[in-house]
C-alpha positions, 0 to 999 in steps of 0.5 A: 561552534564547530563547522561541519565539513561537507562529505565527499562522494567517490565513484565506487560509492556511487557505483554501489547504490542504484540510481532508481529512486535515490537522489541524495548523494552517498556519503562516506559516513557509515551512519548515513548509508542506506540500510538496504541497497535495493532501489526504493519503490513507491508504495501506495498502501492500497490508497486507491479508489478500488481498495477504498470501495472494497474495504468500505463494502466489506466493513459494512457487510461484516458490521451487518453480519455481526449485528445479525449474530447479536440479534438472535441470530438473524440468519437472513440478515447475516446472509445479507452481510455475507453477500455484501462482503463478497460484493465488496471484493468483487467491486474492488477487483472490477474497479482495479481492472477498470484502472482505478487500482494500483496496477495499470491495465494490461494491454 
C-alpha cells in the first residue's frame, strides 16, 4: 500500500481563509479547498420553540380551513382556521421577542 504524505499549510494559505468557524488546516490540494472563502455560520433552520409553535398553529389553521372548504364551504369554520393562522404567526413573533427564537432580545 502507498503511504499518504501529510500536506503542508503555508502562511499565505492561512491568511486567505478567515479563522471564524474553520478549525481544519488549509491544505495545498485544490480539491480539498473550501468552495467559499466566507466564514461559516451556524444555521438553525428555524429549529426553535418559537418557530415550532408558529408552524404548528399555522398548519392546524390551514388544515381546519381546508376541511371547511371541503364541507360545503363552511364559512364560520373557515374563519376559525384563518384566525388560527394569524394567531400562529403572532405567537411565533411574541415568543421570538421573549427569547425563545433564533435571535437574541435587543437591549
